[in-house]
DRENTIFI-789309 format. One record per residue: x, y, z of N, C-alpha, C in turn; residue number from 1. Coordinates in steps of 0.2 Angstrom, whole numbers, plus 5000, padded with zeros to 4 digits. Each point is the difference from the previous one (the first is absolute). Example, Ala and Ser with C-alpha at 12.3 -4.5 7.8 and 13.67 -1.06 7.14 Angstrom:
n.u=5066 n.v=4972 n.w=5039 ca.u=4996 ca.v=5006 ca.w=5000 c.u=5004 c.v=5006 c.w=5000 num=1
n.u=4998 n.v=5005 n.w=4996 ca.u=5004 ca.v=5006 ca.w=5001 c.u=4996 c.v=5005 c.w=5003 num=2
This chain:
n.u=5757 n.v=4684 n.w=4198 ca.u=4997 ca.v=4993 ca.w=5000 c.u=5003 c.v=4996 c.w=4994 num=1
n.u=5001 n.v=4994 n.w=5001 ca.u=5003 ca.v=4996 ca.w=4995 c.u=4995 c.v=4998 c.w=4995 num=2
n.u=5002 n.v=4999 n.w=4994 ca.u=4996 ca.v=4998 ca.w=4994 c.u=4995 c.v=4995 c.w=5002 num=3
n.u=5002 n.v=4994 n.w=5003 ca.u=4996 ca.v=4994 ca.w=5001 c.u=4994 c.v=5002 c.w=5005 num=4
n.u=5002 n.v=5004 n.w=5005 ca.u=4995 ca.v=5002 ca.w=5005 c.u=4995 c.v=5005 c.w=4996 num=5
n.u=5002 n.v=5004 n.w=4996 ca.u=4995 ca.v=5004 ca.w=4996 c.u=4996 c.v=4996 c.w=4995 num=6
n.u=5002 n.v=4995 n.w=4997 ca.u=4996 ca.v=4996 ca.w=4996 c.u=4995 c.v=4996 c.w=5004 num=7
n.u=5002 n.v=4998 n.w=5006 ca.u=4995 ca.v=4997 ca.w=5004 c.u=4994 c.v=5005 c.w=5002 num=8
n.u=5002 n.v=5006 n.w=5002 ca.u=4995 ca.v=5005 ca.w=5002 c.u=4995 c.v=5001 c.w=4994 num=9
n.u=5003 n.v=5000 n.w=4994 ca.u=4996 ca.v=5002 ca.w=4994 c.u=4995 c.v=4994 c.w=4999 num=10
n.u=5002 n.v=4994 n.w=5001 ca.u=4995 ca.v=4994 ca.w=4999 c.u=4995 c.v=5000 c.w=5005 num=11
n.u=5001 n.v=5004 n.w=5006 ca.u=4995 ca.v=5000 ca.w=5005 c.u=4994 c.v=5005 c.w=4999 num=12
n.u=5001 n.v=5005 n.w=4995 ca.u=4995 ca.v=5005 ca.w=4998 c.u=5003 c.v=5007 c.w=5001 num=13
n.u=4996 n.v=5005 n.w=5001 ca.u=5002 ca.v=5007 ca.w=5000 c.u=5005 c.v=5001 c.w=5006 num=14
n.u=5004 n.v=5005 n.w=5000 ca.u=5005 ca.v=5002 ca.w=5005 c.u=4998 c.v=5007 c.w=5001 num=15
n.u=5001 n.v=5002 n.w=5006 ca.u=5000 ca.v=5008 ca.w=5002 c.u=5007 c.v=5002 c.w=5002 num=16
n.u=5002 n.v=5005 n.w=4996 ca.u=5006 ca.v=5003 ca.w=5001 c.u=4999 c.v=5007 c.w=5004 num=17
n.u=5002 n.v=5000 n.w=5006 ca.u=5000 ca.v=5006 ca.w=5004 c.u=5006 c.v=5004 c.w=4999 num=18
n.u=4999 n.v=5006 n.w=4996 ca.u=5006 ca.v=5004 ca.w=4998 c.u=5002 c.v=5005 c.w=5005 num=19
n.u=5004 n.v=4998 n.w=5005 ca.u=5003 ca.v=5004 ca.w=5005 c.u=5007 c.v=5002 c.w=4999 num=20
n.u=5002 n.v=5007 n.w=4999 ca.u=5007 ca.v=5001 ca.w=4999 c.u=5004 c.v=4998 c.w=5005 num=21
n.u=5006 n.v=4998 n.w=4998 ca.u=5005 ca.v=4997 ca.w=5005 c.u=5002 c.v=5005 c.w=5006 num=22
n.u=5000 n.v=5006 n.w=4998 ca.u=5001 ca.v=5005 ca.w=5006 c.u=4994 c.v=5000 c.w=5005 num=23
n.u=4994 n.v=4998 n.w=4998 ca.u=4995 ca.v=5000 ca.w=5005 c.u=5001 c.v=4993 c.w=5004 num=24
n.u=5001 n.v=4995 n.w=4997 ca.u=5001 ca.v=4993 ca.w=5003 c.u=5006 c.v=5001 c.w=5005 num=25
n.u=5005 n.v=5003 n.w=4998 ca.u=5006 ca.v=5001 ca.w=5004 c.u=4998 c.v=5005 c.w=5006 num=26
n.u=4996 n.v=5005 n.w=4999 ca.u=4998 ca.v=5004 ca.w=5006 c.u=4996 c.v=4996 c.w=5005 num=27
n.u=4996 n.v=4995 n.w=4998 ca.u=4996 ca.v=4996 ca.w=5004 c.u=5004 c.v=4995 c.w=5004 num=28
n.u=5006 n.v=4998 n.w=4997 ca.u=5004 ca.v=4995 ca.w=5003 c.u=5006 c.v=5002 c.w=5004 num=29
n.u=5002 n.v=5006 n.w=4999 ca.u=5006 ca.v=5003 ca.w=5003 c.u=5001 c.v=5000 c.w=5007 num=30
n.u=4994 n.v=5001 n.w=5004 ca.u=5000 ca.v=5000 ca.w=5007 c.u=4999 c.v=4993 c.w=5003 num=31
n.u=5000 n.v=4994 n.w=4996 ca.u=4998 ca.v=4994 ca.w=5002 c.u=5006 c.v=4995 c.w=4998 num=32
n.u=5006 n.v=5001 n.w=5003 ca.u=5006 ca.v=4995 ca.w=4998 c.u=4998 c.v=4993 c.w=5001 num=33
n.u=4997 n.v=4999 n.w=5006 ca.u=4998 ca.v=4993 ca.w=5001 c.u=4996 c.v=4996 c.w=4995 num=34
n.u=4995 n.v=5004 n.w=4998 ca.u=4996 ca.v=4997 ca.w=4994 c.u=5004 c.v=5000 c.w=4994 num=35
n.u=5004 n.v=5004 n.w=4998 ca.u=5004 ca.v=5000 ca.w=4994 c.u=5004 c.v=4993 c.w=5001 num=36
n.u=5003 n.v=4999 n.w=5005 ca.u=5005 ca.v=4994 ca.w=5001 c.u=4996 c.v=4993 c.w=4999 num=37
n.u=4993 n.v=5001 n.w=5000 ca.u=4996 ca.v=4994 ca.w=4999 c.u=4999 c.v=4998 c.w=4993 num=38
n.u=5002 n.v=5005 n.w=4996 ca.u=4998 ca.v=4999 ca.w=4992 c.u=5007 c.v=4998 c.w=4997 num=39
n.u=5000 n.v=4994 n.w=4997 ca.u=5007 ca.v=4998 ca.w=4998 c.u=5003 c.v=5004 c.w=4995 num=40
n.u=4997 n.v=5004 n.w=4995 ca.u=5003 ca.v=5004 ca.w=4995 c.u=5002 c.v=5007 c.w=5003 num=41
n.u=4998 n.v=5001 n.w=5006 ca.u=5002 ca.v=5007 ca.w=5003 c.u=5003 c.v=4999 c.w=5007 num=42
n.u=5002 n.v=4994 n.w=5002 ca.u=5002 ca.v=4998 ca.w=5007 c.u=5006 c.v=5004 c.w=5002 num=43
n.u=5005 n.v=5001 n.w=4995 ca.u=5006 ca.v=5004 ca.w=5002 c.u=4999 c.v=5007 c.w=5001 num=44
n.u=4995 n.v=5003 n.w=4997 ca.u=4998 ca.v=5007 ca.w=5000 c.u=4999 c.v=5002 c.w=5008 num=45
n.u=4997 n.v=4995 n.w=5003 ca.u=4998 ca.v=5001 ca.w=5007 c.u=5006 c.v=5001 c.w=5005 num=46
n.u=5006 n.v=4998 n.w=4997 ca.u=5006 ca.v=5001 ca.w=5004 c.u=5004 c.v=5007 c.w=4999 num=47
n.u=4997 n.v=5004 n.w=4996 ca.u=5003 ca.v=5006 ca.w=4998 c.u=5001 c.v=5004 c.w=5006 num=48
n.u=5006 n.v=5004 n.w=5000 ca.u=5002 ca.v=5004 ca.w=5006 c.u=4995 c.v=5005 c.w=5002 num=49
n.u=4997 n.v=5003 n.w=4995 ca.u=4995 ca.v=5006 ca.w=5002 c.u=4994 c.v=5000 c.w=4996 num=50
n.u=4995 n.v=5003 n.w=5002 ca.u=4993 ca.v=5001 ca.w=4997 c.u=5001 c.v=5002 c.w=4993 num=51
n.u=5004 n.v=5005 n.w=4999 ca.u=5002 ca.v=5003 ca.w=4993 c.u=5003 c.v=4995 c.w=4996 num=52
n.u=5004 n.v=4996 n.w=5002 ca.u=5004 ca.v=4995 ca.w=4996 c.u=4995 c.v=4995 c.w=4998 num=53
n.u=4996 n.v=4998 n.w=5005 ca.u=4994 ca.v=4995 ca.w=4999 c.u=4995 c.v=5002 c.w=4995 num=54
n.u=4998 n.v=5006 n.w=5000 ca.u=4996 ca.v=5003 ca.w=4995 c.u=5003 c.v=5000 c.w=4993 num=55
n.u=5006 n.v=5002 n.w=5000 ca.u=5003 ca.v=5000 ca.w=4993 c.u=5001 c.v=4993 c.w=4997 num=56
n.u=5002 n.v=4995 n.w=5004 ca.u=5000 ca.v=4994 ca.w=4998 c.u=4994 c.v=4997 c.w=4998 num=57
n.u=4995 n.v=5001 n.w=5004 ca.u=4993 ca.v=4998 ca.w=4999 c.u=4997 c.v=5002 c.w=4993 num=58
n.u=5001 n.v=5007 n.w=4999 ca.u=4998 ca.v=5003 ca.w=4993 c.u=5003 c.v=4996 c.w=4995 num=59
n.u=5007 n.v=5000 n.w=5000 ca.u=5004 ca.v=4997 ca.w=4995 c.u=4998 c.v=4992 c.w=4998 num=60
n.u=4999 n.v=4996 n.w=5006 ca.u=4999 ca.v=4993 ca.w=4999 c.u=4993 c.v=5000 c.w=4997 num=61
n.u=4995 n.v=5003 n.w=5003 ca.u=4993 ca.v=5000 ca.w=4997 c.u=4999 c.v=5002 c.w=4993 num=62
n.u=5004 n.v=5005 n.w=4998 ca.u=5000 ca.v=5003 ca.w=4993 c.u=5002 c.v=4994 c.w=4996 num=63
n.u=5005 n.v=4997 n.w=5001 ca.u=5003 ca.v=4994 ca.w=4996 c.u=4995 c.v=4995 c.w=5000 num=64
n.u=4997 n.v=4998 n.w=5005 ca.u=4995 ca.v=4994 ca.w=5001 c.u=4993 c.v=5002 c.w=4996 num=65
n.u=4998 n.v=5006 n.w=5000 ca.u=4994 ca.v=5002 ca.w=4998 c.u=5000 c.v=5001 c.w=4992 num=66
n.u=5006 n.v=5001 n.w=4997 ca.u=5000 ca.v=5001 ca.w=4993 c.u=4997 c.v=4994 c.w=4996 num=67
n.u=5002 n.v=4994 n.w=5002 ca.u=4998 ca.v=4994 ca.w=4997 c.u=4993 c.v=4999 c.w=4999 num=68
n.u=4996 n.v=5000 n.w=5005 ca.u=4992 ca.v=4999 ca.w=5000 c.u=4997 c.v=5006 c.w=4995 num=69
n.u=5003 n.v=5006 n.w=5000 ca.u=4997 ca.v=5005 ca.w=4997 c.u=5000 c.v=4999 c.w=4992 num=70
n.u=5005 n.v=4996 n.w=4998 ca.u=5000 ca.v=4998 ca.w=4993 c.u=4995 c.v=4995 c.w=4998 num=71
n.u=4997 n.v=4997 n.w=5005 ca.u=4995 ca.v=4995 ca.w=4999 c.u=4993 c.v=5003 c.w=5000 num=72
n.u=4999 n.v=5006 n.w=5003 ca.u=4994 ca.v=5002 ca.w=5002 c.u=4995 c.v=5002 c.w=4994 num=73
n.u=5004 n.v=5000 n.w=4994 ca.u=4996 ca.v=5002 ca.w=4994 c.u=4995 c.v=4994 c.w=4998 num=74
n.u=5001 n.v=4994 n.w=5003 ca.u=4996 ca.v=4994 ca.w=4998 c.u=4993 c.v=5002 c.w=5002 num=75
n.u=4995 n.v=4999 n.w=4996 ca.u=4993 ca.v=5002 ca.w=5001 c.u=4997 c.v=4996 c.w=5006 num=76
n.u=5003 n.v=4995 n.w=5002 ca.u=4997 ca.v=4996 ca.w=5006 c.u=5002 c.v=5004 c.w=5007 num=77
n.u=5005 n.v=5005 n.w=4999 ca.u=5002 ca.v=5003 ca.w=5007 c.u=4996 c.v=5006 c.w=5001 num=78
n.u=4997 n.v=5001 n.w=5005 ca.u=4997 ca.v=5006 ca.w=5002 c.u=5004 c.v=5005 c.w=5004 num=79
n.u=5002 n.v=5005 n.w=4997 ca.u=5005 ca.v=5005 ca.w=5003 c.u=4996 c.v=5005 c.w=5004 num=80
n.u=5002 n.v=5001 n.w=5007 ca.u=4997 ca.v=5004 ca.w=5004 c.u=5005 c.v=5006 c.w=5003 num=81
């Protein structure tokens, strides 16, 4: 999430961070390439040659994307679930 978007969320009040491991999110998505293609940050993953390749790509991409918000979760206004 971009810094500006995060600042906007903070101004709105408390946020809830659902802490789901990347491997679990990838497991949920791996069988849904059409749904993956609808998500701009994951669209190219939906075109992977195999389910295993899609799973690997999803895990890596999600791990990188999810690192940023975790650094902000220490804010007392964020409820971590």
